[in-house]
NULO-370237 format. One record per residue: chain; x, y, z of N, C-alpha, C in turn; residue number from 1. Coordinates in nm, 3 decimals, always signed. Example, Ala and Ser with C-alpha at 12.3 -4.5 7.8 and 13.67 -1.06 7.14 Angstrom:
<lose><chaine>A</chaine><n_c1>+1.319</n_c1><n_c2>-0.569</n_c2><n_c3>+0.780</n_c3><ca_c1>+1.230</ca_c1><ca_c2>-0.450</ca_c2><ca_c3>+0.780</ca_c3><c_c1>+1.320</c_c1><c_c2>-0.330</c_c2><c_c3>+0.780</c_c3><num>1</num></lose>
<lose><chaine>A</chaine><n_c1>+1.285</n_c1><n_c2>-0.225</n_c2><n_c3>+0.708</n_c3><ca_c1>+1.367</ca_c1><ca_c2>-0.106</ca_c2><ca_c3>+0.714</ca_c3><c_c1>+1.290</c_c1><c_c2>+0.003</c_c2><c_c3>+0.787</c_c3><num>2</num></lose>
END
This chain:
<lose><chaine>A</chaine><n_c1>-4.993</n_c1><n_c2>+3.673</n_c2><n_c3>-1.288</n_c3><ca_c1>-5.055</ca_c1><ca_c2>+3.742</ca_c2><ca_c3>-1.401</ca_c3><c_c1>-5.161</c_c1><c_c2>+3.837</c_c2><c_c3>-1.347</c_c3><num>1</num></lose>
<lose><chaine>A</chaine><n_c1>-5.159</n_c1><n_c2>+3.958</n_c2><n_c3>-1.398</n_c3><ca_c1>-5.258</ca_c1><ca_c2>+4.057</ca_c2><ca_c3>-1.357</ca_c3><c_c1>-5.389</c_c1><c_c2>+4.032</c_c2><c_c3>-1.432</c_c3><num>2</num></lose>
<lose><chaine>A</chaine><n_c1>-5.499</n_c1><n_c2>+4.060</n_c2><n_c3>-1.366</n_c3><ca_c1>-5.628</ca_c1><ca_c2>+4.034</ca_c2><ca_c3>-1.428</ca_c3><c_c1>-5.654</c_c1><c_c2>+4.128</c_c2><c_c3>-1.547</c_c3><num>3</num></lose>
<lose><chaine>A</chaine><n_c1>-5.598</n_c1><n_c2>+4.250</n_c2><n_c3>-1.542</n_c3><ca_c1>-5.621</ca_c1><ca_c2>+4.341</ca_c2><ca_c3>-1.656</ca_c3><c_c1>-5.544</c_c1><c_c2>+4.296</c_c2><c_c3>-1.780</c_c3><num>4</num></lose>
<lose><chaine>A</chaine><n_c1>-5.440</n_c1><n_c2>+4.214</n_c2><n_c3>-1.760</n_c3><ca_c1>-5.367</ca_c1><ca_c2>+4.161</ca_c2><ca_c3>-1.875</ca_c3><c_c1>-5.447</c_c1><c_c2>+4.056</c_c2><c_c3>-1.951</c_c3><num>5</num></lose>
<lose><chaine>A</chaine><n_c1>-5.544</n_c1><n_c2>+3.996</n_c2><n_c3>-1.885</n_c3><ca_c1>-5.628</ca_c1><ca_c2>+3.897</ca_c2><ca_c3>-1.953</ca_c3><c_c1>-5.706</c_c1><c_c2>+3.961</c_c2><c_c3>-2.068</c_c3><num>6</num></lose>
<lose><chaine>A</chaine><n_c1>-5.742</n_c1><n_c2>+4.086</n_c2><n_c3>-2.053</n_c3><ca_c1>-5.810</ca_c1><ca_c2>+4.157</ca_c2><ca_c3>-2.161</ca_c3><c_c1>-5.721</c_c1><c_c2>+4.168</c_c2><c_c3>-2.284</c_c3><num>7</num></lose>
<lose><chaine>A</chaine><n_c1>-5.595</n_c1><n_c2>+4.199</n_c2><n_c3>-2.262</n_c3><ca_c1>-5.500</ca_c1><ca_c2>+4.210</ca_c2><ca_c3>-2.373</ca_c3><c_c1>-5.482</c_c1><c_c2>+4.074</c_c2><c_c3>-2.439</c_c3><num>8</num></lose>
<lose><chaine>A</chaine><n_c1>-5.463</n_c1><n_c2>+3.969</n_c2><n_c3>-2.358</n_c3><ca_c1>-5.443</ca_c1><ca_c2>+3.836</ca_c2><ca_c3>-2.414</ca_c3><c_c1>-5.564</c_c1><c_c2>+3.790</c_c2><c_c3>-2.493</c_c3><num>9</num></lose>
<lose><chaine>A</chaine><n_c1>-5.682</n_c1><n_c2>+3.819</n_c2><n_c3>-2.441</n_c3><ca_c1>-5.805</ca_c1><ca_c2>+3.782</ca_c2><ca_c3>-2.513</ca_c3><c_c1>-5.816</c_c1><c_c2>+3.852</c_c2><c_c3>-2.646</c_c3><num>10</num></lose>
<lose><chaine>A</chaine><n_c1>-5.783</n_c1><n_c2>+3.980</n_c2><n_c3>-2.651</n_c3><ca_c1>-5.787</ca_c1><ca_c2>+4.054</ca_c2><ca_c3>-2.777</ca_c3><c_c1>-5.685</c_c1><c_c2>+4.001</c_c2><c_c3>-2.877</c_c3><num>11</num></lose>
<lose><chaine>A</chaine><n_c1>-5.568</n_c1><n_c2>+3.961</n_c2><n_c3>-2.827</n_c3><ca_c1>-5.466</ca_c1><ca_c2>+3.905</ca_c2><ca_c3>-2.915</ca_c3><c_c1>-5.515</c_c1><c_c2>+3.773</c_c2><c_c3>-2.975</c_c3><num>12</num></lose>
<lose><chaine>A</chaine><n_c1>-5.578</n_c1><n_c2>+3.689</n_c2><n_c3>-2.893</n_c3><ca_c1>-5.627</ca_c1><ca_c2>+3.561</ca_c2><ca_c3>-2.943</ca_c3><c_c1>-5.739</c_c1><c_c2>+3.580</c_c2><c_c3>-3.044</c_c3><num>13</num></lose>
<lose><chaine>A</chaine><n_c1>-5.830</n_c1><n_c2>+3.673</n_c2><n_c3>-3.017</n_c3><ca_c1>-5.938</ca_c1><ca_c2>+3.701</ca_c2><ca_c3>-3.112</ca_c3><c_c1>-5.880</c_c1><c_c2>+3.758</c_c2><c_c3>-3.242</c_c3><num>14</num></lose>
<lose><chaine>A</chaine><n_c1>-5.785</n_c1><n_c2>+3.849</n_c2><n_c3>-3.230</n_c3><ca_c1>-5.721</ca_c1><ca_c2>+3.905</ca_c2><ca_c3>-3.349</ca_c3><c_c1>-5.649</c_c1><c_c2>+3.799</c_c2><c_c3>-3.430</c_c3><num>15</num></lose>
<lose><chaine>A</chaine><n_c1>-5.582</n_c1><n_c2>+3.707</n_c2><n_c3>-3.362</n_c3><ca_c1>-5.514</ca_c1><ca_c2>+3.598</ca_c2><ca_c3>-3.432</ca_c3><c_c1>-5.614</c_c1><c_c2>+3.508</c_c2><c_c3>-3.504</c_c3><num>16</num></lose>
<lose><chaine>A</chaine><n_c1>-5.726</n_c1><n_c2>+3.481</n_c2><n_c3>-3.440</n_c3><ca_c1>-5.828</ca_c1><ca_c2>+3.398</ca_c2><ca_c3>-3.503</ca_c3><c_c1>-5.885</c_c1><c_c2>+3.463</c_c2><c_c3>-3.628</c_c3><num>17</num></lose>
<lose><chaine>A</chaine><n_c1>-5.915</n_c1><n_c2>+3.591</n_c2><n_c3>-3.619</n_c3><ca_c1>-5.966</ca_c1><ca_c2>+3.662</ca_c2><ca_c3>-3.737</ca_c3><c_c1>-5.858</c_c1><c_c2>+3.669</c_c2><c_c3>-3.844</c_c3><num>18</num></lose>
<lose><chaine>A</chaine><n_c1>-5.734</n_c1><n_c2>+3.694</n_c2><n_c3>-3.803</n_c3><ca_c1>-5.623</ca_c1><ca_c2>+3.699</ca_c2><ca_c3>-3.898</ca_c3><c_c1>-5.602</c_c1><c_c2>+3.567</c_c2><c_c3>-3.968</c_c3><num>19</num></lose>
<lose><chaine>A</chaine><n_c1>-5.613</n_c1><n_c2>+3.457</n_c2><n_c3>-3.895</n_c3><ca_c1>-5.598</ca_c1><ca_c2>+3.325</ca_c2><ca_c3>-3.957</ca_c3><c_c1>-5.710</c_c1><c_c2>+3.297</c_c2><c_c3>-4.057</c_c3><num>20</num></lose>
<lose><chaine>A</chaine><n_c1>-5.829</n_c1><n_c2>+3.343</n_c2><n_c3>-4.026</n_c3><ca_c1>-5.941</ca_c1><ca_c2>+3.324</ca_c2><ca_c3>-4.118</ca_c3><c_c1>-5.920</c_c1><c_c2>+3.402</c_c2><c_c3>-4.248</c_c3><num>21</num></lose>
<lose><chaine>A</chaine><n_c1>-5.846</n_c1><n_c2>+3.512</n_c2><n_c3>-4.239</n_c3><ca_c1>-5.820</ca_c1><ca_c2>+3.595</ca_c2><ca_c3>-4.357</ca_c3><c_c1>-5.681</c_c1><c_c2>+3.570</c_c2><c_c3>-4.417</c_c3><num>22</num></lose>
<lose><chaine>A</chaine><n_c1>-5.610</n_c1><n_c2>+3.468</n_c2><n_c3>-4.364</n_c3><ca_c1>-5.474</ca_c1><ca_c2>+3.436</ca_c2><ca_c3>-4.406</ca_c3><c_c1>-5.376</c_c1><c_c2>+3.551</c_c2><c_c3>-4.380</c_c3><num>23</num></lose>
<lose><chaine>A</chaine><n_c1>-5.401</n_c1><n_c2>+3.626</n_c2><n_c3>-4.275</n_c3><ca_c1>-5.314</ca_c1><ca_c2>+3.737</ca_c2><ca_c3>-4.233</ca_c3><c_c1>-5.298</c_c1><c_c2>+3.730</c_c2><c_c3>-4.081</c_c3><num>24</num></lose>
<lose><chaine>A</chaine><n_c1>-5.228</n_c1><n_c2>+3.628</n_c2><n_c3>-4.033</n_c3><ca_c1>-5.223</ca_c1><ca_c2>+3.604</ca_c2><ca_c3>-3.888</ca_c3><c_c1>-5.148</c_c1><c_c2>+3.714</c_c2><c_c3>-3.813</c_c3><num>25</num></lose>
<lose><chaine>A</chaine><n_c1>-5.029</n_c1><n_c2>+3.751</n_c2><n_c3>-3.859</n_c3><ca_c1>-4.949</ca_c1><ca_c2>+3.851</ca_c2><ca_c3>-3.786</ca_c3><c_c1>-5.017</c_c1><c_c2>+3.987</c_c2><c_c3>-3.778</c_c3><num>26</num></lose>
<lose><chaine>A</chaine><n_c1>-5.071</n_c1><n_c2>+4.040</n_c2><n_c3>-3.887</n_c3><ca_c1>-5.142</ca_c1><ca_c2>+4.168</ca_c2><ca_c3>-3.873</ca_c3><c_c1>-5.263</c_c1><c_c2>+4.157</c_c2><c_c3>-3.778</c_c3><num>27</num></lose>
<lose><chaine>A</chaine><n_c1>-5.329</n_c1><n_c2>+4.042</n_c2><n_c3>-3.778</n_c3><ca_c1>-5.442</ca_c1><ca_c2>+4.023</ca_c2><ca_c3>-3.687</ca_c3><c_c1>-5.398</c_c1><c_c2>+4.026</c_c2><c_c3>-3.542</c_c3><num>28</num></lose>
<lose><chaine>A</chaine><n_c1>-5.284</n_c1><n_c2>+3.963</n_c2><n_c3>-3.513</n_c3><ca_c1>-5.230</ca_c1><ca_c2>+3.963</ca_c2><ca_c3>-3.377</ca_c3><c_c1>-5.193</c_c1><c_c2>+4.105</c_c2><c_c3>-3.336</c_c3><num>29</num></lose>
<lose><chaine>A</chaine><n_c1>-5.129</n_c1><n_c2>+4.179</n_c2><n_c3>-3.424</n_c3><ca_c1>-5.088</ca_c1><ca_c2>+4.315</ca_c2><ca_c3>-3.390</ca_c3><c_c1>-5.207</c_c1><c_c2>+4.408</c_c2><c_c3>-3.370</c_c3><num>30</num></lose>
<lose><chaine>A</chaine><n_c1>-5.309</n_c1><n_c2>+4.391</n_c2><n_c3>-3.452</n_c3><ca_c1>-5.431</ca_c1><ca_c2>+4.472</ca_c2><ca_c3>-3.434</ca_c3><c_c1>-5.498</c_c1><c_c2>+4.435</c_c2><c_c3>-3.302</c_c3><num>31</num></lose>
<lose><chaine>A</chaine><n_c1>-5.503</n_c1><n_c2>+4.307</n_c2><n_c3>-3.270</n_c3><ca_c1>-5.559</ca_c1><ca_c2>+4.264</ca_c2><ca_c3>-3.143</ca_c3><c_c1>-5.481</c_c1><c_c2>+4.317</c_c2><c_c3>-3.024</c_c3><num>32</num></lose>
<lose><chaine>A</chaine><n_c1>-5.349</n_c1><n_c2>+4.319</n_c2><n_c3>-3.035</n_c3><ca_c1>-5.265</ca_c1><ca_c2>+4.371</ca_c2><ca_c3>-2.928</ca_c3><c_c1>-5.291</c_c1><c_c2>+4.520</c_c2><c_c3>-2.905</c_c3><num>33</num></lose>
<lose><chaine>A</chaine><n_c1>-5.295</n_c1><n_c2>+4.595</n_c2><n_c3>-3.012</n_c3><ca_c1>-5.324</ca_c1><ca_c2>+4.738</ca_c2><ca_c3>-3.001</ca_c3><c_c1>-5.461</c_c1><c_c2>+4.765</c_c2><c_c3>-2.944</c_c3><num>34</num></lose>
<lose><chaine>A</chaine><n_c1>-5.559</n_c1><n_c2>+4.689</n_c2><n_c3>-2.990</n_c3><ca_c1>-5.696</ca_c1><ca_c2>+4.704</ca_c2><ca_c3>-2.939</ca_c3><c_c1>-5.702</c_c1><c_c2>+4.670</c_c2><c_c3>-2.790</c_c3><num>35</num></lose>
<lose><chaine>A</chaine><n_c1>-5.630</n_c1><n_c2>+4.566</n_c2><n_c3>-2.751</n_c3><ca_c1>-5.627</ca_c1><ca_c2>+4.528</ca_c2><ca_c3>-2.610</ca_c3><c_c1>-5.570</c_c1><c_c2>+4.636</c_c2><c_c3>-2.521</c_c3><num>36</num></lose>
<lose><chaine>A</chaine><n_c1>-5.460</n_c1><n_c2>+4.697</n_c2><n_c3>-2.565</n_c3><ca_c1>-5.401</ca_c1><ca_c2>+4.806</ca_c2><ca_c3>-2.486</ca_c3><c_c1>-5.493</c_c1><c_c2>+4.927</c_c2><c_c3>-2.480</c_c3><num>37</num></lose>
<lose><chaine>A</chaine><n_c1>-5.559</n_c1><n_c2>+4.958</n_c2><n_c3>-2.590</n_c3><ca_c1>-5.653</ca_c1><ca_c2>+5.071</ca_c2><ca_c3>-2.588</ca_c3><c_c1>-5.769</c_c1><c_c2>+5.044</c_c2><c_c3>-2.494</c_c3><num>38</num></lose>
<lose><chaine>A</chaine><n_c1>-5.826</n_c1><n_c2>+4.924</n_c2><n_c3>-2.501</n_c3><ca_c1>-5.938</ca_c1><ca_c2>+4.891</ca_c2><ca_c3>-2.413</ca_c3><c_c1>-5.894</c_c1><c_c2>+4.890</c_c2><c_c3>-2.267</c_c3><num>39</num></lose>
<lose><chaine>A</chaine><n_c1>-5.774</n_c1><n_c2>+4.841</n_c2><n_c3>-2.241</n_c3><ca_c1>-5.723</ca_c1><ca_c2>+4.839</ca_c2><ca_c3>-2.104</ca_c3><c_c1>-5.711</c_c1><c_c2>+4.980</c_c2><c_c3>-2.049</c_c3><num>40</num></lose>
<lose><chaine>A</chaine><n_c1>-5.655</n_c1><n_c2>+5.070</n_c2><n_c3>-2.129</n_c3><ca_c1>-5.638</ca_c1><ca_c2>+5.207</ca_c2><ca_c3>-2.080</ca_c3><c_c1>-5.771</c_c1><c_c2>+5.279</c_c2><c_c3>-2.064</c_c3><num>41</num></lose>
<lose><chaine>A</chaine><n_c1>-5.866</n_c1><n_c2>+5.252</n_c2><n_c3>-2.151</n_c3><ca_c1>-5.999</ca_c1><ca_c2>+5.315</ca_c2><ca_c3>-2.139</ca_c3><c_c1>-6.073</c_c1><c_c2>+5.260</c_c2><c_c3>-2.017</c_c3><num>42</num></lose>
<lose><chaine>A</chaine><n_c1>-6.065</n_c1><n_c2>+5.129</n_c2><n_c3>-1.996</n_c3><ca_c1>-6.139</ca_c1><ca_c2>+5.069</ca_c2><ca_c3>-1.885</ca_c3><c_c1>-6.078</c_c1><c_c2>+5.106</c_c2><c_c3>-1.750</c_c3><num>43</num></lose>
<lose><chaine>A</chaine><n_c1>-5.947</n_c1><n_c2>+5.121</n_c2><n_c3>-1.744</n_c3><ca_c1>-5.884</ca_c1><ca_c2>+5.157</ca_c2><ca_c3>-1.617</ca_c3><c_c1>-5.879</c_c1><c_c2>+5.307</c_c2><c_c3>-1.595</c_c3><num>44</num></lose>
<lose><chaine>A</chaine><n_c1>-5.897</n_c1><n_c2>+5.383</n_c2><n_c3>-1.703</n_c3><ca_c1>-5.898</ca_c1><ca_c2>+5.528</ca_c2><ca_c3>-1.689</ca_c3><c_c1>-5.761</c_c1><c_c2>+5.589</c_c2><c_c3>-1.669</c_c3><num>45</num></lose>
<lose><chaine>A</chaine><n_c1>-5.658</n_c1><n_c2>+5.518</n_c2><n_c3>-1.707</n_c3><ca_c1>-5.524</ca_c1><ca_c2>+5.572</ca_c2><ca_c3>-1.694</ca_c3><c_c1>-5.438</c_c1><c_c2>+5.516</c_c2><c_c3>-1.805</c_c3><num>46</num></lose>
<lose><chaine>A</chaine><n_c1>-5.324</n_c1><n_c2>+5.578</n_c2><n_c3>-1.830</n_c3><ca_c1>-5.232</ca_c1><ca_c2>+5.530</ca_c2><ca_c3>-1.931</ca_c3><c_c1>-5.103</c_c1><c_c2>+5.488</c_c2><c_c3>-1.863</c_c3><num>47</num></lose>
<lose><chaine>A</chaine><n_c1>-5.037</n_c1><n_c2>+5.387</n_c2><n_c3>-1.919</n_c3><ca_c1>-4.912</ca_c1><ca_c2>+5.335</ca_c2><ca_c3>-1.861</ca_c3><c_c1>-4.793</c_c1><c_c2>+5.410</c_c2><c_c3>-1.909</c_c3><num>48</num></lose>
END
């Protein structure tokens, strides 16, 4: 597992937690996934 992928996984878990609190788990996961990819690309300074 790459260390930069941990950022994406963390955002997905946080998004899922917020989604579960709002009874919208899947949209929360998808928002977390998108946020994770955006943060990864900004922090690494490159796009995949």
